[in-house]
C-alpha positions in Angstrom: 28.6 -79.2 262.9 30.8 -80.7 265.5 33.4 -78.4 267.0 36.4 -79.2 269.1 34.7 -77.6 272.1 31.6 -79.9 272.0 31.1 -83.6 272.0 29.3 -85.6 269.3 25.6 -85.4 270.1 24.0 -88.8 269.5 20.4 -90.0 269.3 19.8 -93.7 269.8 16.9 -95.3 268.0 15.9 -98.9 268.6 12.7 -100.6 269.5 14.4 -102.7 272.3 14.6 -100.6 275.4 17.3 -102.8 276.9 19.6 -102.2 273.9 19.0 -98.4 274.0 19.8 -98.3 277.8 22.9 -100.6 277.3 24.2 -98.5 274.4 23.6 -95.3 276.4 25.5 -96.7 279.4 28.5 -97.7 277.2 28.6 -94.5 275.2 28.3 -92.2 278.2 31.8 -93.4 279.3 33.3 -92.1 275.9 34.6 -88.6 276.5 33.7 -87.1 273.1 30.3 -88.6 272.8 27.1 -87.2 274.4 23.9 -89.3 274.2 21.2 -86.6 274.0 18.2 -88.9 273.8 16.6 -92.1 272.5 13.6 -93.1 270.6 11.8 -96.5 270.2 10.9 -96.1 266.4 11.4 -93.9 263.4 8.3 -91.8 264.1 9.5 -90.9 267.5 13.1 -90.2 266.2 11.7 -87.7 263.7 9.9 -85.9 266.5 13.0 -85.8 268.6 15.5 -84.6 266.0 14.5 -80.9 265.9 14.5 -80.6 269.7 17.6 -82.6 270.5 19.7 -81.6 267.4 22.0 -84.6 267.3 25.1 -84.8 265.1 24.7 -88.6 264.6 21.7 -90.9 264.9 22.3 -94.6 265.6 19.3 -96.2 263.8 18.0 -99.7 264.1 16.7 -101.0 260.8 13.7 -103.2 261.9 11.2 -101.3 264.1 7.5 -100.9 264.4 5.5 -97.8 263.2 8.4 -96.5 261.0 11.4 -98.7 260.1 14.9 -97.4 260.0 15.2 -97.2 256.2 12.2 -95.0 255.9 13.2 -92.9 258.9 16.8 -92.5 257.5 15.5 -91.4 254.1 13.2 -88.8 255.7 15.8 -87.7 258.2 18.7 -87.2 255.7 16.3 -85.4 253.4 14.9 -83.0 256.0 18.1 -82.7 258.1 21.1 -83.0 255.7 23.6 -82.1 258.4 22.6 -85.1 260.6 24.6 -88.4 260.0 22.9 -91.8 260.4 24.7 -95.0 261.3 22.5 -98.1 260.9 22.3 -101.1 263.2 21.1 -104.4 261.9 20.4 -107.7 263.6 21.5 -109.6 260.5 24.4 -109.3 258.0 21.9 -109.2 255.2 23.4 -107.2 252.3 19.9 -106.2 251.2 19.2 -104.2 254.4 22.7 -102.7 254.5 22.3 -101.5 250.9 18.8 -100.1 251.6 20.1 -98.1 254.5 23.0 -96.8 252.5 20.7 -95.8 249.6 18.5 -94.0 252.2 21.5 -92.0 253.3 23.2 -93.9 256.2 26.9 -93.4 256.3 27.6 -96.9 257.7 25.8 -100.0 258.9 26.9 -102.2 261.7 25.7 -105.7 262.7 24.5 -105.9 266.3 25.8 -109.5 266.9 29.1 -108.9 265.1 30.5 -105.5 266.1 31.0 -104.1 269.6 30.9 -100.7 271.2 34.4 -99.9 270.1 33.4 -100.3 266.5 30.2 -98.3 267.1 32.2 -95.4 268.6 34.6 -95.4 265.7 31.6 -95.4 263.3 30.0 -92.5 265.2 33.2 -90.5 265.1 33.7 -91.2 261.4 30.2 -90.2 260.6 30.4 -87.0 262.6 33.7 -86.1 260.9 32.3 -86.8 257.4 29.2 -84.6 258.1 31.4 -81.8 259.5 33.5 -81.9 256.3 30.4 -82.0 254.1 28.8 -79.1 256.0 31.9 -77.0 255.6 32.0 -77.8 251.9 28.4 -76.7 251.5 29.1 -73.4 253.2 32.1 -72.7 251.0 30.1 -73.6 247.9 27.3 -71.3 249.1 29.7 -68.4 249.6 31.1 -68.9 246.1 27.7 -68.8 244.4 
């Protein structure tokens, strides 16, 4: 859960190193976002999640070894307090719908949206997960 005393911990997952490094560089200048790591595919992301404990994972859809849809499905199942924001190279509604069915809270198009939109999506996803996490705790206390 994100508190006011900590930033939003973000894990970047994309098979293109230059994109991961570029996003890291851009996001590091945002005061409330902390990039805690990156991964080049879904398998690596799954290995990183326990150790890095991100609040939000920015996940590419098309990657080798394990694609973003599969990784998102596994991640949201095993780590329900982690939010996933998808990144797609195309505006294809099929891929967007697949990511959302897998549990992504949003999907952005790499060629269409910029870093400002990504920051807003990260902040929105973190806020949604914080709300959901608090609701789960209240429900558990009532049961």
